[in-house]
N, C-alpha and C positions, 0 to 999 in steps of 0.2 A: 308942783302940786300933785301931778299924777303919780310921781315916784313915792311921795309921802302917803298918798291914798293906798297905793299898792302895798306898801310896807305895813300899814295899819291892818289891811285886809288879811295879809299873810299871818301876822301875829294873832289876829282874832281867830282865824281858822285853826292855827296851831293850838291855841288855848281851848278851843271848842272840842277838840278831840279828847280832852281829858275830863269832860263833864259827864261822859257816859258811865253807866254802872259797871264796876269791875266784876268779872266772872271769877268764881271760885272753882278751880279744877280739883277733882278728886282723883288723884293718881296713885299708882302703886309706890310703895316706899321700900328702900333698902335699909334693913334694921341697922341702927347706929349712925345713919347719915341723914342729911337733909336733901330731899329731891328738889333740885333747882330746874325750873322749866325754862328752856333757853332757845333762842334763835340766833345763830351765829353767821347769818348770811342775808343781808338786806341792802337796799340801795336807795338813794335820795336824788334830788335834782343836781347834786354835786358830781354825779356821773350820768348814768342813764335811767335813774329812777324818776318817778313822777311826783314825789311829795317832798315837803320840807322836813328837815331832820327831826324837829320836835313832834311831828305827826307819828313818826315811828315809835316814839316813847308813848304817846297816847294809845296807839294800837296795842302794844304789848301789855300796857297797864290794863286796858279794857279786856284783853284776851286772857288775863290771869297768869301771864308769864313773869318770871323774875329777872331775866337777863336778855339783853339785846346787843348785838354787834352790828354797827353800821359799817359796811365794807364796800365803799365806793371804789370803782376801778381807778387804778393809777394810769394805765396806758390808754384808756378809752374815755375821752372827755368830749362827748358830742355837743355840749353846750358852752364850750369854752369861749365862743365869741360873745356870749351873753353873761356868763358867770365866771368870775376870776378863778383861775385854777389854784386851789389851796387844798391839798389832799387831807389836811387835818380839820377842815372847816366844819364838816358835819358833826364830828365829835365835839368840837368846841361849842357849837351852837346848841347841841342836845344835852350836854353834860349837866347843866344846872337844872333843867327840867327833869332829867332822870333822877338826880339827887332829891328833888322835891317830891317825887312820887315813889321813892324807895325802889327804883329800878336800877339794877347793876348794868352800867353801860361799858361794854368792852371796846377799847380803842382798836380798830382794825382797818384793813384795806384789802382789796382784791388785786392780786398780781395776774395780769391778763395776757397770756401768751398762747400761741397756737400749739397744737398737740404734735409731739410731746414738747413741754410738760403739761400743757393745758392751763387751766385757771387754778390758782391757789389763794386761799385767804391767809393772811398773817394776822393773828389775834394777839392781844395784850402788847401791842407795840407802843412806843413812846413818840415816834415821829414818822408819819407816812411820807412826808416830802423827801426824806433821806433815802427812801426806797425807789426813787425814780432814777433807775440806772439801766443802761443798755444790756448788760450781761446778766442773764437769769441767775446764775449761781452767785454772782456778786449781790444781787437783791436778796436772795435767801440768806446768805451769810450775814448781811447787814441786819435783816430782821431777827435772826437768831441771836445776834449780839444784843438786841433790845429785849431779849427774853421771850420771843414770839413762839406761839403754838402755830404750826403750819398745817393747814387743812387742804387736802386736794379736793377740789370742787367737781361735782357732776362728771365723774370719770367716764360715764357712758353716754354723755350728751351727744346726740346724733349730728349736731353741727360740727363736732370734732371727731366723733367715732360713728360713721354712718350706719354700722351694724348694731349700735347701741350696746356693745359688749365692752366693759372696762378691760384695759390691758395695762400690765405693769411694764413700762418701758425702761431701758437702761438708766435714764435720768432719774426715774423714781427709785430704782434700786440703789443708785448712788446716794440719793437723799436719805434713804433709810439707813444705809451703811454709815453715813456721817451723823446719824441721829437728828436729821433736819426735817423729817416728815413725821407728823405726830397723829394725824387722823385723816379719814377719808369719808366723804359723804356717801352714805348708803341710800339716803333719800334726799332729793332735791326738787323743789317745786311740786310737781305731780308725778315724778318718776322715781322708781327705786331700782337698784342694781344688785341682784342677789349675790353675785360673785364677790362683792365688796365685803360681805360677811367673812368669807374665807381669806381674802386679802388682808383684812385687819387682824383676824385671828392669827394667821401664820406669821405676820410681821410685827405683832404686838403693837398695833395702832388702835386709836380710839375710833369707835363707831359714831358717825355724825349724821344728823338729819336736820334740814333747814328749809325755810320757805323760799329763799332767793327772791324775795318780793321786790318788784319794781313799781307796781301800781298800789292801789289802796287794798289793804289786806282783806277787808270785809267783802270786797267785790271779786276777789280772786278765789277765796275759800268760802263759798256760800252754802248754807243749808238748803236742801237736805243732803246734797252730795257730800259736803264736808261739815262735820260737827265741830271741828277745831282746826287750827293751823298745824302744819307739821312742826315738830320740835325735838330738840335733844334733851333728854334727861341727864343731868350731871349730879352724881351722888357725892356731895361735899360734906366736910366735917361741920361747917357752919355756913351761914348765909353771908359770905363776904367775897370780895373780888379775889383775895389771896387764896381762900379755900377753894373757890371755883377753879382757879388756875391749877392748884395742886391736884385736884381731882381729875382734871382733863389730862394732865401729863401722866397721871396714874391710870388712865384709861377706864375710869369708873363712869361709863356712859351707857345710854340706851336711846333708842329712837322710837317715838310715838307718831304714827301717821295713820290717818283714817281710823279703822278699828283694828289696827295691828301694832304690835310692839316687837321691835328687833333688839335682842339683847343676847349676849353670850350666856351659856348655861349657868355659870357661877352667879350671875345676877338674875337671870330669868326666873329661876325657881323661887328664891326669896321674894321677888317682886310679886309673883302670882300669889303666894301664900300670905302676903301682907294684906291682901284685899279679899281673898276667897276663903270661906270657912264653912264647914259642915256641922250641922246641928245633930243632937242626939235623936235617935228614932222616936217619933211621936206615935207610931202605930206599928204593931207587930201581930200578924194573924197566924203565926206559926209557920207560914211558908214564905212570906215576904215582909219586908220592912219599908217604912216610909220615913224619909228625913228631908230636912231643908238644906239647900246649898245656896249660900248668900254671896253677894259680890258688892263691895262698898266703893268701887271705882267707877269712873265715867266710861270705862271700856267694857263692852260685852265680851264674855269669855266663851269661845266656841270649842267645846269638847267633842272629840270624835274618836271612833275606834273602840267603843265600849264593848266589854265582853258579854258572853252569854249570861243571861239572868239579870242584866242591867240595861238601861237605855243605851242604844248604839251611839246616839248623839245627845248632847245637852247644850243648850244655849242659856248661859247664866246672864241675865240682862244687867246692863249698867245700873248701879245703885238699886239692885233688886234681888230676887231670889226665885228658885224653882223648887218644886217638890220632886224628889227622886224616889221611885219605887224600884226595889232591887231584891234579889233572892236573899233569904235570911242568912245564907252562908257569908254574906258580906258584913255581918256583924264582927267576924274575926278575920276576914280576908280583905285586902285593899281592892278597890275598883280602879283598874288602870285606864287612863285616857291619854290621848294626844291633845294638846291645846293648839289648834290649827292656826290661830292668829297670834301666837307668840313664837317668833322666828328665832332660831338659835344658830343657823348656818344656812348655806346656800340651798341645801336639800333637807334640812332638819328643822323640827319644831320641838317645843318643850313637851316632855313626858311627865305626867303626874300620877299619883295614886290617891284616890279619894277614900277617906276613912270616916264613917259616921262617928261623931263624938260619943263618948261613953256617958251613960246617965249618972 
């Protein structure tokens, strides 16, 4: 009777998570693509997480995401005396709920080794149980045969890298040479690793950012400190699992965390201009002009380094606008700024030129 009551309670709580209102996220878009909002690193009670798999679906649905990967550990099963070890269990339990709520559930697992190589997620797999092997390279080879996207997790995690600095070890270089490493986490939980921008750029790898959530997401990323969970933007041709996978292998990704966006230059500029627009001057006194600068995203845009005759800094609020007063010469000249919270490299940010629209 106690077992039956416990099961009913778990199912009730799992269903309850889906009754909340879904948030609509206003995010930058890459022209010609669909921006899929994704979290590729999460855990449940089937490894060291604290929640049932269907709750992960309820959380991403409520948070406005499109994609979730449940990536329970293979080698670390702290509850195995209570929960039978089935490395595919979380995916099997959550799949129908994900389908019912139009959430793309990626079948994944976390390969959990000491550094090097550290922890890696295998995404888009077909059978996690078959990856339970003693030799690391045998595990990766088996995952790749299943069509897996391999992501190197939290490369600067201080439990494995005490100085917090990511380092490319020979094993990672071997994986890259074989085509067996496809992305690296720039952001994990509440940490980011600036050098990953250069590591991904130089080795043609996808930039990734995820929650690595173990507890309840709303308790870990609480307002006002966090207005949203960290996530990977994937720019897919359409909203399907197949297009998602194609886009990730093509490295069409960006990372949104806090009030910052990490994206390579080729994506950063069109993402910025997809949500920021300048209006035509509404006032001209012969010396200065006044015009509106609008932002239709949930991300405040922080512009710095403005030239003489224009504001030195501009904060264009999320889903809002500011009035810009500038010298009249900027009717014909662009106003250059750095967007300090759009990161394009370990030491670089996006550069833009603001031009008032013509009447």
